[in-house]
mmCIF file of the C-alpha atoms, coordinates in Angstrom:
data_MODEL
# 
_entry.id   MODEL 
# 
loop_
_atom_site.group_PDB 
_atom_site.id 
_atom_site.type_symbol 
_atom_site.label_atom_id 
_atom_site.label_alt_id 
_atom_site.label_comp_id 
_atom_site.label_asym_id 
_atom_site.label_entity_id 
_atom_site.label_seq_id 
_atom_site.pdbx_PDB_ins_code 
_atom_site.Cartn_x 
_atom_site.Cartn_y 
_atom_site.Cartn_z 
_atom_site.occupancy 
_atom_site.B_iso_or_equiv 
_atom_site.pdbx_formal_charge 
_atom_site.auth_seq_id 
_atom_site.auth_comp_id 
_atom_site.auth_asym_id 
_atom_site.auth_atom_id 
_atom_site.pdbx_PDB_model_num 
ATOM 1   C CA . MET A 1 1   ? 4.910   -1.296  0.004   1.00 0.00 ? 1   MET A CA 1 
ATOM 2   C CA . HIS A 1 2   ? 6.096   -2.762  -3.632  1.00 0.00 ? 2   HIS A CA 1 
ATOM 3   C CA . PRO A 1 3   ? 2.757   -3.995  -5.403  1.00 0.00 ? 3   PRO A CA 1 
ATOM 4   C CA . GLY A 1 4   ? 3.116   -7.854  -6.350  1.00 0.00 ? 4   GLY A CA 1 
ATOM 5   C CA . GLY A 1 5   ? 3.024   -8.883  -9.836  1.00 0.00 ? 5   GLY A CA 1 
ATOM 6   C CA . PRO A 1 6   ? 4.747   -9.143  -13.427 1.00 0.00 ? 6   PRO A CA 1 
ATOM 7   C CA . PHE A 1 7   ? 3.475   -5.406  -14.471 1.00 0.00 ? 7   PHE A CA 1 
ATOM 8   C CA . TRP A 1 8   ? 5.302   -3.867  -11.216 1.00 0.00 ? 8   TRP A CA 1 
ATOM 9   C CA . LYS A 1 9   ? 8.207   -6.807  -11.197 1.00 0.00 ? 9   LYS A CA 1 
ATOM 10  C CA . ASN A 1 10  ? 10.706  -4.393  -12.957 1.00 0.00 ? 10  ASN A CA 1 
ATOM 11  C CA . ARG A 1 11  ? 9.667   -1.300  -11.480 1.00 0.00 ? 11  ARG A CA 1 
ATOM 12  C CA . ASP A 1 12  ? 11.024  0.518   -8.396  1.00 0.00 ? 12  ASP A CA 1 
ATOM 13  C CA . MET A 1 13  ? 11.698  3.996   -8.078  1.00 0.00 ? 13  MET A CA 1 
ATOM 14  C CA . GLY A 1 14  ? 7.352   5.950   -8.138  1.00 0.00 ? 14  GLY A CA 1 
ATOM 15  C CA . ALA A 1 15  ? 6.222   2.353   -7.705  1.00 0.00 ? 15  ALA A CA 1 
ATOM 16  C CA . TRP A 1 16  ? 6.083   2.099   -4.112  1.00 0.00 ? 16  TRP A CA 1 
ATOM 17  C CA . THR A 1 17  ? 2.444   2.522   -2.930  1.00 0.00 ? 17  THR A CA 1 
ATOM 18  C CA . ILE A 1 18  ? 0.591   2.562   1.340   1.00 0.00 ? 18  ILE A CA 1 
ATOM 19  C CA . PRO A 1 19  ? -1.444  -0.397  1.518   1.00 0.00 ? 19  PRO A CA 1 
ATOM 20  C CA . LYS A 1 20  ? -4.913  0.720   0.175   1.00 0.00 ? 20  LYS A CA 1 
ATOM 21  C CA . GLY A 1 21  ? -7.664  -0.854  -1.096  1.00 0.00 ? 21  GLY A CA 1 
ATOM 22  C CA . GLU A 1 22  ? -11.651 -0.903  -1.407  1.00 0.00 ? 22  GLU A CA 1 
ATOM 23  C CA . ILE A 1 23  ? -13.970 0.406   1.246   1.00 0.00 ? 23  ILE A CA 1 
ATOM 24  C CA . ALA A 1 24  ? -17.276 -1.858  1.409   1.00 0.00 ? 24  ALA A CA 1 
ATOM 25  C CA . GLU A 1 25  ? -20.629 -0.532  1.466   1.00 0.00 ? 25  GLU A CA 1 
ATOM 26  C CA . GLY A 1 26  ? -21.066 0.558   4.977   1.00 0.00 ? 26  GLY A CA 1 
ATOM 27  C CA . GLU A 1 27  ? -17.940 -0.260  5.613   1.00 0.00 ? 27  GLU A CA 1 
ATOM 28  C CA . ASP A 1 28  ? -15.916 2.465   8.429   1.00 0.00 ? 28  ASP A CA 1 
ATOM 29  C CA . PRO A 1 29  ? -13.085 3.713   6.487   1.00 0.00 ? 29  PRO A CA 1 
ATOM 30  C CA . LEU A 1 30  ? -10.965 3.242   9.276   1.00 0.00 ? 30  LEU A CA 1 
ATOM 31  C CA . ALA A 1 31  ? -11.924 -0.504  10.079  1.00 0.00 ? 31  ALA A CA 1 
ATOM 32  C CA . ALA A 1 32  ? -11.138 -0.993  5.762   1.00 0.00 ? 32  ALA A CA 1 
ATOM 33  C CA . ALA A 1 33  ? -7.877  0.544   6.071   1.00 0.00 ? 33  ALA A CA 1 
ATOM 34  C CA . HIS A 1 34  ? -7.452  -2.087  9.220   1.00 0.00 ? 34  HIS A CA 1 
ATOM 35  C CA . ARG A 1 35  ? -8.244  -4.957  7.259   1.00 0.00 ? 35  ARG A CA 1 
ATOM 36  C CA . GLU A 1 36  ? -6.359  -3.831  4.270   1.00 0.00 ? 36  GLU A CA 1 
ATOM 37  C CA . PHE A 1 37  ? -3.578  -3.486  6.111   1.00 0.00 ? 37  PHE A CA 1 
ATOM 38  C CA . ARG A 1 38  ? -3.548  -6.878  7.735   1.00 0.00 ? 38  ARG A CA 1 
ATOM 39  C CA . GLU A 1 39  ? -4.445  -8.247  4.271   1.00 0.00 ? 39  GLU A CA 1 
ATOM 40  C CA . GLU A 1 40  ? -1.235  -6.925  2.513   1.00 0.00 ? 40  GLU A CA 1 
ATOM 41  C CA . THR A 1 41  ? 1.275   -7.395  4.975   1.00 0.00 ? 41  THR A CA 1 
ATOM 42  C CA . GLY A 1 42  ? 0.439   -10.025 7.726   1.00 0.00 ? 42  GLY A CA 1 
ATOM 43  C CA . PHE A 1 43  ? 0.536   -7.086  10.654  1.00 0.00 ? 43  PHE A CA 1 
ATOM 44  C CA . ALA A 1 44  ? -2.436  -5.690  12.235  1.00 0.00 ? 44  ALA A CA 1 
ATOM 45  C CA . PRO A 1 45  ? -1.953  -2.514  13.171  1.00 0.00 ? 45  PRO A CA 1 
ATOM 46  C CA . GLN A 1 46  ? -1.940  -1.370  16.696  1.00 0.00 ? 46  GLN A CA 1 
ATOM 47  C CA . GLY A 1 47  ? -2.199  2.200   18.239  1.00 0.00 ? 47  GLY A CA 1 
ATOM 48  C CA . ASP A 1 48  ? -4.136  5.606   17.798  1.00 0.00 ? 48  ASP A CA 1 
ATOM 49  C CA . ALA A 1 49  ? -4.998  6.330   13.974  1.00 0.00 ? 49  ALA A CA 1 
ATOM 50  C CA . THR A 1 50  ? -4.026  10.103  12.867  1.00 0.00 ? 50  THR A CA 1 
ATOM 51  C CA . ALA A 1 51  ? -6.137  10.412  9.828   1.00 0.00 ? 51  ALA A CA 1 
ATOM 52  C CA . LEU A 1 52  ? -3.816  12.118  6.885   1.00 0.00 ? 52  LEU A CA 1 
ATOM 53  C CA . ALA A 1 53  ? -5.635  14.093  4.306   1.00 0.00 ? 53  ALA A CA 1 
ATOM 54  C CA . PRO A 1 54  ? -7.214  11.718  1.450   1.00 0.00 ? 54  PRO A CA 1 
ATOM 55  C CA . LEU A 1 55  ? -5.606  12.419  -1.938  1.00 0.00 ? 55  LEU A CA 1 
ATOM 56  C CA . ARG A 1 56  ? -6.831  11.999  -5.507  1.00 0.00 ? 56  ARG A CA 1 
ATOM 57  C CA . GLN A 1 57  ? -5.136  9.509   -7.278  1.00 0.00 ? 57  GLN A CA 1 
ATOM 58  C CA . ALA A 1 58  ? -3.714  10.359  -10.825 1.00 0.00 ? 58  ALA A CA 1 
ATOM 59  C CA . GLY A 1 59  ? -6.469  7.492   -11.984 1.00 0.00 ? 59  GLY A CA 1 
ATOM 60  C CA . GLY A 1 60  ? -9.472  9.635   -10.024 1.00 0.00 ? 60  GLY A CA 1 
ATOM 61  C CA . LYS A 1 61  ? -9.585  7.534   -6.405  1.00 0.00 ? 61  LYS A CA 1 
ATOM 62  C CA . TRP A 1 62  ? -9.368  8.871   -3.925  1.00 0.00 ? 62  TRP A CA 1 
ATOM 63  C CA . VAL A 1 63  ? -7.383  7.164   -1.148  1.00 0.00 ? 63  VAL A CA 1 
ATOM 64  C CA . HIS A 1 64  ? -7.712  7.617   2.481   1.00 0.00 ? 64  HIS A CA 1 
ATOM 65  C CA . ALA A 1 65  ? -4.942  6.965   4.988   1.00 0.00 ? 65  ALA A CA 1 
ATOM 66  C CA . TRP A 1 66  ? -4.264  6.981   8.941   1.00 0.00 ? 66  TRP A CA 1 
ATOM 67  C CA . ALA A 1 67  ? -0.919  7.238   10.796  1.00 0.00 ? 67  ALA A CA 1 
ATOM 68  C CA . ILE A 1 68  ? -0.125  5.018   13.689  1.00 0.00 ? 68  ILE A CA 1 
ATOM 69  C CA . GLU A 1 69  ? 2.829   4.405   15.527  1.00 0.00 ? 69  GLU A CA 1 
ATOM 70  C CA . GLY A 1 70  ? 3.839   1.017   15.076  1.00 0.00 ? 70  GLY A CA 1 
ATOM 71  C CA . ASP A 1 71  ? 6.736   -1.699  14.519  1.00 0.00 ? 71  ASP A CA 1 
ATOM 72  C CA . CYS A 1 72  ? 6.840   -4.091  11.534  1.00 0.00 ? 72  CYS A CA 1 
ATOM 73  C CA . ASP A 1 73  ? 9.924   -6.121  10.659  1.00 0.00 ? 73  ASP A CA 1 
ATOM 74  C CA . ALA A 1 74  ? 9.160   -5.416  6.361   1.00 0.00 ? 74  ALA A CA 1 
ATOM 75  C CA . ALA A 1 75  ? 10.895  -8.758  6.264   1.00 0.00 ? 75  ALA A CA 1 
ATOM 76  C CA . ALA A 1 76  ? 8.547   -10.518 7.725   1.00 0.00 ? 76  ALA A CA 1 
ATOM 77  C CA . LEU A 1 77  ? 5.664   -9.323  5.236   1.00 0.00 ? 77  LEU A CA 1 
ATOM 78  C CA . ARG A 1 78  ? 3.078   -11.986 4.683   1.00 0.00 ? 78  ARG A CA 1 
ATOM 79  C CA . SER A 1 79  ? 0.776   -10.255 1.574   1.00 0.00 ? 79  SER A CA 1 
ATOM 80  C CA . ASN A 1 80  ? -2.592  -11.942 0.170   1.00 0.00 ? 80  ASN A CA 1 
ATOM 81  C CA . THR A 1 81  ? -2.318  -12.882 -3.810  1.00 0.00 ? 81  THR A CA 1 
ATOM 82  C CA . PHE A 1 82  ? -4.763  -12.515 -6.482  1.00 0.00 ? 82  PHE A CA 1 
ATOM 83  C CA . SER A 1 83  ? -4.538  -14.627 -10.018 1.00 0.00 ? 83  SER A CA 1 
ATOM 84  C CA . MET A 1 84  ? -4.620  -13.075 -13.245 1.00 0.00 ? 84  MET A CA 1 
ATOM 85  C CA . GLU A 1 85  ? -4.239  -14.716 -16.340 1.00 0.00 ? 85  GLU A CA 1 
ATOM 86  C CA . TRP A 1 86  ? -0.825  -14.882 -17.418 1.00 0.00 ? 86  TRP A CA 1 
ATOM 87  C CA . PRO A 1 87  ? 1.354   -14.555 -19.309 1.00 0.00 ? 87  PRO A CA 1 
ATOM 88  C CA . PRO A 1 88  ? -1.275  -12.794 -21.349 1.00 0.00 ? 88  PRO A CA 1 
ATOM 89  C CA . ARG A 1 89  ? -3.584  -14.470 -24.089 1.00 0.00 ? 89  ARG A CA 1 
ATOM 90  C CA . SER A 1 90  ? -2.229  -17.737 -22.548 1.00 0.00 ? 90  SER A CA 1 
ATOM 91  C CA . GLY A 1 91  ? -5.453  -18.824 -21.207 1.00 0.00 ? 91  GLY A CA 1 
ATOM 92  C CA . ARG A 1 92  ? -3.409  -19.868 -17.941 1.00 0.00 ? 92  ARG A CA 1 
ATOM 93  C CA . GLU A 1 93  ? -4.139  -18.410 -14.238 1.00 0.00 ? 93  GLU A CA 1 
ATOM 94  C CA . ALA A 1 94  ? -1.044  -17.610 -11.961 1.00 0.00 ? 94  ALA A CA 1 
ATOM 95  C CA . GLU A 1 95  ? -1.131  -16.765 -8.668  1.00 0.00 ? 95  GLU A CA 1 
ATOM 96  C CA . PHE A 1 96  ? 0.841   -13.475 -7.521  1.00 0.00 ? 96  PHE A CA 1 
ATOM 97  C CA . PRO A 1 97  ? 1.502   -11.564 -4.308  1.00 0.00 ? 97  PRO A CA 1 
ATOM 98  C CA . GLU A 1 98  ? -0.422  -8.442  -3.819  1.00 0.00 ? 98  GLU A CA 1 
ATOM 99  C CA . VAL A 1 99  ? 2.387   -6.713  -2.222  1.00 0.00 ? 99  VAL A CA 1 
ATOM 100 C CA . ASP A 1 100 ? 5.378   -8.468  -2.894  1.00 0.00 ? 100 ASP A CA 1 
ATOM 101 C CA . ARG A 1 101 ? 8.147   -6.329  -0.567  1.00 0.00 ? 101 ARG A CA 1 
ATOM 102 C CA . ALA A 1 102 ? 8.246   -4.417  2.165   1.00 0.00 ? 102 ALA A CA 1 
ATOM 103 C CA . ALA A 1 103 ? 10.993  -1.460  3.425   1.00 0.00 ? 103 ALA A CA 1 
ATOM 104 C CA . TRP A 1 104 ? 11.644  1.461   5.589   1.00 0.00 ? 104 TRP A CA 1 
ATOM 105 C CA . PHE A 1 105 ? 12.930  4.731   3.904   1.00 0.00 ? 105 PHE A CA 1 
ATOM 106 C CA . ALA A 1 106 ? 13.979  7.831   5.428   1.00 0.00 ? 106 ALA A CA 1 
ATOM 107 C CA . PRO A 1 107 ? 11.206  10.353  4.319   1.00 0.00 ? 107 PRO A CA 1 
ATOM 108 C CA . ASP A 1 108 ? 13.686  11.980  1.015   1.00 0.00 ? 108 ASP A CA 1 
ATOM 109 C CA . GLU A 1 109 ? 14.310  8.446   0.054   1.00 0.00 ? 109 GLU A CA 1 
ATOM 110 C CA . ALA A 1 110 ? 10.499  7.454   0.545   1.00 0.00 ? 110 ALA A CA 1 
ATOM 111 C CA . ARG A 1 111 ? 9.469   10.480  -2.078  1.00 0.00 ? 111 ARG A CA 1 
ATOM 112 C CA . ARG A 1 112 ? 11.523  9.187   -4.267  1.00 0.00 ? 112 ARG A CA 1 
ATOM 113 C CA . ARG A 1 113 ? 10.163  5.391   -4.418  1.00 0.00 ? 113 ARG A CA 1 
ATOM 114 C CA . ILE A 1 114 ? 6.478   5.822   -3.553  1.00 0.00 ? 114 ILE A CA 1 
ATOM 115 C CA . LEU A 1 115 ? 3.444   6.533   -6.094  1.00 0.00 ? 115 LEU A CA 1 
ATOM 116 C CA . ALA A 1 116 ? 4.394   10.547  -6.861  1.00 0.00 ? 116 ALA A CA 1 
ATOM 117 C CA . SER A 1 117 ? 0.438   11.184  -6.107  1.00 0.00 ? 117 SER A CA 1 
ATOM 118 C CA . GLN A 1 118 ? 0.989   10.063  -2.592  1.00 0.00 ? 118 GLN A CA 1 
ATOM 119 C CA . ILE A 1 119 ? 3.910   11.992  -1.738  1.00 0.00 ? 119 ILE A CA 1 
ATOM 120 C CA . PRO A 1 120 ? 1.963   14.976  -0.158  1.00 0.00 ? 120 PRO A CA 1 
ATOM 121 C CA . PHE A 1 121 ? 1.045   11.783  2.511   1.00 0.00 ? 121 PHE A CA 1 
ATOM 122 C CA . ILE A 1 122 ? 4.718   11.732  3.146   1.00 0.00 ? 122 ILE A CA 1 
ATOM 123 C CA . ASP A 1 123 ? 4.784   15.815  3.611   1.00 0.00 ? 123 ASP A CA 1 
ATOM 124 C CA . GLU A 1 124 ? 2.217   15.361  5.567   1.00 0.00 ? 124 GLU A CA 1 
ATOM 125 C CA . LEU A 1 125 ? 3.552   12.841  7.882   1.00 0.00 ? 125 LEU A CA 1 
ATOM 126 C CA . GLU A 1 126 ? 6.621   14.793  8.345   1.00 0.00 ? 126 GLU A CA 1 
ATOM 127 C CA . LYS A 1 127 ? 5.077   17.790  9.412   1.00 0.00 ? 127 LYS A CA 1 
ATOM 128 C CA . LEU A 1 128 ? 2.766   16.032  12.095  1.00 0.00 ? 128 LEU A CA 1 
ATOM 129 C CA . LEU A 1 129 ? 6.305   14.178  13.409  1.00 0.00 ? 129 LEU A CA 1 
# 
């Protein structure tokens, strides 16, 4: 998925990411992953989840991920939105989609497009398959 908003608008290679977000206090991490996937894509994940090894992002946050076999039409993406002041120091609030587009990529292309710190998710998934 490609992050939405003005900061990511002109970035492509190395900017894509998996659906992710904060785990609420007391929330089951897999339930949080299901929630975030629904919010960011509009799709409800179905099927058995296989946990992948957690990764530490460049900024220090840990990301947990699961693999679930499924079929989603990337063109039918329906993301939630967020508001922020835009342009900066304008005093105006603008609303942006959290995810502005989605696509399916072969593993080598996915490695070029995803955030560098998330490449090991692709490597692990490829070994599982």
